[in-house]
C-alpha positions in Angstrom: 173.1 98.3 91.7 170.8 97.7 88.8 169.4 100.4 86.4 165.6 100.9 87.0 163.8 101.1 83.2 160.4 103.2 82.8 157.3 101.3 83.3 157.0 101.1 79.2 160.4 99.7 78.5 159.5 97.2 81.7 155.9 96.0 79.7 158.0 95.4 76.7 160.5 93.3 77.9 158.2 91.5 80.5 156.9 88.5 78.3 160.6 87.6 77.3 162.2 88.0 80.9 159.5 86.2 83.0 161.3 84.1 85.9 160.6 80.5 84.6 159.7 78.3 87.8 160.9 75.0 88.6 157.2 73.7 87.3 158.0 75.0 83.8 161.5 73.8 83.6 162.2 71.3 81.3 166.3 72.1 81.5 167.0 72.6 85.2 170.6 73.8 85.8 171.5 73.9 89.5 174.8 75.5 91.2 177.1 73.9 88.2 180.9 74.3 88.6 183.3 72.8 86.3 186.8 72.4 87.3 190.2 71.7 85.2 192.8 71.6 87.9 193.0 75.1 88.6 191.0 76.5 86.5 187.3 76.7 86.4 185.6 76.7 83.3 182.6 77.1 84.9 181.2 79.3 88.0 178.0 78.6 89.4 175.8 78.3 87.0 171.8 78.4 87.4 169.4 78.4 84.4 165.9 77.2 83.6 165.0 76.5 80.1 161.5 75.8 79.0 160.2 73.0 76.8 160.3 73.3 73.2 162.3 76.9 73.7 165.6 77.4 71.6 168.1 78.9 74.0 171.5 79.6 73.2 174.3 80.1 75.1 176.8 82.8 73.9 179.9 84.3 74.4 183.6 84.2 73.5 185.9 81.3 73.1 186.7 80.0 76.5 184.0 81.6 78.4 182.6 78.2 79.5 179.5 77.7 77.1 180.8 74.7 75.1 181.7 72.8 78.2 177.9 73.5 79.7 177.3 72.2 76.7 179.5 68.8 77.1 177.8 68.1 80.6 174.5 68.6 79.0 175.5 65.9 76.7 177.8 63.8 79.5 180.5 64.2 78.2 181.9 66.1 80.6 181.4 65.5 84.4 180.0 68.7 86.6 182.6 69.2 89.9 179.6 70.1 91.3 175.8 71.2 91.2 173.3 69.0 89.3 171.6 68.8 86.2 167.7 67.9 85.2 166.5 66.9 82.0 162.7 66.7 82.0 162.7 66.3 85.6 165.4 63.7 85.8 168.9 64.1 87.3 171.3 63.4 84.6 174.1 62.6 86.7 174.5 58.9 87.2 173.0 58.3 83.6 176.1 58.0 80.4 175.6 59.8 77.6 174.4 56.7 75.5 171.5 57.1 77.9 170.5 60.5 78.4 167.6 61.9 76.4 169.8 64.2 74.9 171.8 64.4 71.2 174.4 66.3 70.0 175.0 68.3 66.6 178.7 68.7 66.4 180.5 71.3 64.8 182.0 69.1 62.2 179.0 67.3 61.6 180.8 64.2 62.3 179.3 62.1 59.1 181.2 59.1 58.1 182.5 59.1 55.1 182.1 56.1 53.5 178.5 55.7 54.1 175.5 57.1 52.2 173.2 59.9 53.4 170.6 57.3 54.6 173.5 55.3 56.6 174.7 58.0 58.3 171.3 59.1 59.5 170.5 55.4 60.8 174.3 54.3 62.2 172.1 55.5 65.8 169.3 53.4 65.3 171.4 50.3 64.0 173.4 50.4 67.1 170.0 50.4 69.3 168.8 47.6 67.8 165.7 49.3 66.6 164.2 47.0 63.9 164.3 47.6 60.6 161.2 48.3 58.8 161.3 51.1 61.6 164.5 52.3 60.8 163.9 52.6 57.2 160.7 54.9 58.1 162.2 57.1 60.2 165.2 57.6 58.4 162.9 58.5 55.7 160.9 61.0 57.6 163.6 62.5 58.7 165.0 63.5 55.8 162.0 64.8 54.4 161.8 66.6 57.3 165.2 68.7 56.5 164.2 68.2 52.7 167.5 65.8 52.0 165.0 62.9 50.6 166.6 63.3 47.0 170.4 63.0 48.4 169.9 59.9 50.2 172.1 57.8 48.8 174.8 60.3 48.1 178.0 60.0 49.7 179.1 63.1 52.5 181.7 64.7 49.7 179.4 65.0 47.1 177.1 67.3 49.1 177.5 71.4 49.8 178.1 72.5 53.3 175.0 73.3 53.9 173.7 69.4 52.6 176.3 68.3 55.0 174.7 70.5 57.9 171.5 69.0 57.3 172.2 65.8 57.1 174.0 65.8 60.5 170.6 67.3 61.9 168.8 64.2 60.6 170.7 61.8 62.3 170.6 64.0 65.6 166.5 64.0 65.4 166.1 60.6 64.0 166.4 59.2 67.7 164.0 61.9 69.0 165.9 63.1 71.6 163.8 64.9 74.0 167.0 67.8 74.1 169.4 68.5 71.2 172.1 69.9 71.4 173.5 72.4 68.7 177.7 72.9 69.2 178.3 76.3 67.2 176.0 75.0 64.5 177.0 77.8 61.7 180.4 77.7 61.7 181.3 75.4 59.2 179.3 77.5 56.4 180.3 80.6 54.6 178.2 84.1 55.6 175.8 84.1 52.6 174.6 80.3 53.2 174.6 80.7 56.5 172.4 83.5 56.6 169.8 81.5 55.1 170.4 78.6 56.8 170.1 80.0 60.1 166.1 80.5 59.7 166.1 77.0 57.8 167.1 75.4 60.5 164.6 77.2 63.3 162.2 76.5 61.0 162.8 72.6 60.8 163.3 72.5 64.6 159.6 74.3 65.1 158.3 71.3 63.3 159.4 68.6 66.2 158.8 68.1 69.8 162.0 68.9 70.8 163.7 71.4 73.6 167.1 73.0 71.9 170.1 74.4 73.5 173.1 76.0 71.2 176.4 77.2 71.4 177.7 80.1 69.5 180.1 82.9 69.1 178.5 84.6 66.8 175.9 87.2 68.2 173.6 87.6 65.1 173.2 84.4 64.5 172.2 83.9 68.6 169.9 87.1 68.4 168.5 85.2 65.2 167.8 81.8 65.6 166.7 81.6 69.9 163.8 82.8 71.6 166.2 83.5 74.5 170.1 83.6 75.0 172.1 83.9 78.2 175.7 85.9 77.7 178.3 84.4 79.1 182.3 85.5 80.2 184.4 84.2 82.0 182.3 80.7 83.3 179.7 83.3 84.4 175.9 83.8 82.9 176.1 87.6 82.5 172.6 87.8 81.4 169.8 86.3 80.2 166.8 87.4 78.3 165.0 87.6 74.7 167.7 88.7 72.2 165.6 91.9 72.2 165.4 92.6 75.4 169.4 91.8 76.0 170.5 94.1 72.6 168.3 96.7 74.1 168.2 97.2 77.6 172.1 95.3 78.5 172.5 95.3 82.4 176.0 95.7 82.1 179.0 97.1 79.7 180.1 94.0 78.8 176.9 93.1 77.5 176.1 96.1 75.8 180.0 95.6 74.0 179.4 92.2 73.7 175.9 92.5 72.0 176.4 94.5 68.7 178.6 97.5 69.1 177.3 101.2 71.2 178.9 104.2 72.0 179.6 104.3 75.8 179.7 107.2 77.4 181.4 107.7 81.0 180.1 109.9 83.8 178.5 110.6 86.9 175.0 111.5 87.9 174.2 115.0 89.1 170.5 114.5 89.2 168.4 111.3 90.1 164.2 111.6 89.8 162.3 108.3 89.9 161.7 108.5 85.8 165.2 110.1 84.4 168.3 110.7 85.5 170.8 113.9 84.5 174.6 112.9 84.0 177.5 114.8 83.3 180.3 113.3 81.5 184.2 114.6 80.4 183.4 113.7 76.5 180.5 116.0 75.9 179.4 119.9 76.1 175.6 118.8 76.9 174.6 116.5 80.2 173.1 113.6 79.0 169.6 113.3 80.1 168.4 109.7 80.0 164.6 108.7 80.8 164.9 106.0 83.5 166.0 105.8 86.9 168.9 105.0 88.6 169.2 103.2 92.3 172.0 104.7 94.2 173.8 108.8 95.7 174.4 111.7 93.3 178.3 111.3 92.1 178.1 107.9 91.6 179.5 106.9 88.5 178.1 105.6 85.2 178.2 104.3 81.7 175.3 105.5 79.0 175.3 103.1 76.6 173.6 104.3 72.9 173.8 102.4 70.4 174.6 103.7 66.4 170.8 103.3 65.1 170.2 105.9 68.0 172.9 108.7 67.4 171.9 111.4 64.1 174.7 113.4 62.9 173.6 116.9 61.6 175.3 119.9 60.5 172.8 122.1 62.5 172.8 122.4 66.0 170.2 120.2 67.8 167.2 122.7 69.9 168.0 120.4 73.1 169.7 121.1 76.0 170.9 117.2 76.2 172.2 114.6 74.8 174.6 116.3 72.1 178.0 116.9 71.1 179.7 118.6 68.7 182.7 117.2 66.3 184.2 116.3 62.8 183.5 113.7 60.4 186.3 111.7 60.2 185.4 108.5 58.2 182.5 107.5 56.9 182.2 103.4 55.9 179.8 102.5 53.5 177.6 99.0 54.2 175.6 98.6 51.5 172.0 99.5 53.1 173.6 102.0 55.8 176.7 103.8 56.4 178.5 104.2 59.5 179.6 107.9 60.1 182.5 108.5 62.9 182.4 111.5 64.3 185.7 112.5 66.2 184.7 114.6 69.4 187.2 117.6 71.0 187.5 115.0 73.9 188.9 112.9 71.2 186.6 109.9 71.9 184.9 108.8 68.5 181.1 108.5 68.3 179.7 106.1 65.6 176.6 106.5 64.1 174.6 104.1 61.9 172.4 106.0 59.1 170.8 104.8 56.1 172.4 104.8 52.7 169.5 106.8 51.7 170.7 109.5 53.4 174.1 110.0 51.8 172.2 111.0 48.6 170.4 114.1 50.2 172.2 117.5 49.7 171.9 118.0 53.8 174.5 114.6 54.1 177.5 115.7 56.1 180.7 114.4 54.1 184.5 114.4 55.7 185.8 116.1 57.5 182.5 118.7 58.0 181.8 120.3 61.7 179.2 118.1 62.8 176.9 117.5 65.5 175.7 114.0 67.0 172.5 113.8 69.1 169.8 111.2 70.5 166.6 111.0 72.5 166.6 110.6 76.4 165.0 107.0 75.5 168.3 105.7 73.3 170.4 105.8 76.7 170.9 102.9 78.8 171.7 103.5 82.2 175.0 100.7 83.5 176.1 100.3 86.9 178.1 97.3 86.4 
C-alpha cells in the first residue's frame, strides 16, 4: 500500500519523478542479481539513468551499492540480469574495453609519478600518440585547475588536490560513464563541503554521465540530481533529493535520509485529501493533508521532520497535531538549535529551530513545560 500525495505535492515532485523510458535511458540495469555464495549482495535491481545525469547510490555499509558500481565497471560479474550503457550490453566486455572509468575511494595515484604522468598513464597504456597525450593531459589538468601542479608528486599535494588529479585521470580517457566510489570520504568535513560543489561544476562541463556511491546523505543530496536509497541489496526509493527527503515512501527512507520524528498510529478517518490518525504518543489526533489507500484502523507511520515542529509555551489553537511535553535538552548547533521535548508517553520529539529564536524572551528553556505542534502539510503518511 502506498500513500497518495496531494495534487499540489504531486506537481512539485512530478518533473524529478517522471519515469525514464528505454529510449532516454543511457544506463539501463535490468533484473540484476549478484550473489557471493549463499549471500545476495544485489537483489533484482532495476534502474535507468539518463545521459549526463549525476546519479547517487546511497546506503549504509553492506547495502550493495559498491557491488553494483563494481558491476558497472566490470570488476564484478552479475549472477543474473543485464547492464547496458548507451545501448551496449556490457556482459561480454572486459573492464578495459568498457566506455567506463572509475575514480577509486583511495584515488590510487602512483606515488613515484608526477601529476601529469599520473593523468597520462591510461593514455600511454592504450598507445595514444604523444602529441595527443600532451594535449589531452593539459586540457584535463586545466579543467580541474591543477595545471600549475603538473610536475609535483602526489605526496606534495593536499587531499583535495589529489582528488582533482584522480578526477583528471578518470576524465582524460573521455569515458561515457564516470563512476565515483565514495569520492569525499578521504577529506575532512570543511574541505569536503567545499569540494562537493567544485566536483559537480567540473563534471557539468564535460559530456559524461556520472554514478557515485556514498553513505553520506548530505553528500548525495548536495551533489546528485537523482538518487537511489539502497538497503539489503534492494532499491528502496528513487527520486530527486528534494522528493526523497520531503516525501519518503517508507519508514526506512524517512529515518535514513536526514532525521525525522516518527509517530505510529492508526487511521480513524480517511478522505481523498486528508486523513486523521490516532497515536498513543499524542493527546490530539494527527491531521495529515493527503489520503492513503487502506481500511480504517490500518496502522500507519507519520513522519514529521524536525524543522517542521514548532515549540512554544502557549497551547496551539488547532485541535490537531500537537502534544504537551518538557524540554529535556537544547543542543546549540550554531545556526540552529535542536530542542528535545519528552512527551508524557515517554517519546521524545525533536525540533530544529533557528538559533536566533534562543535570543527572544519567549524562547523555552530547559525543563520548561511546552507544546510541540506542526501543520497538516508537514506530516507524511508511511504504510511501509
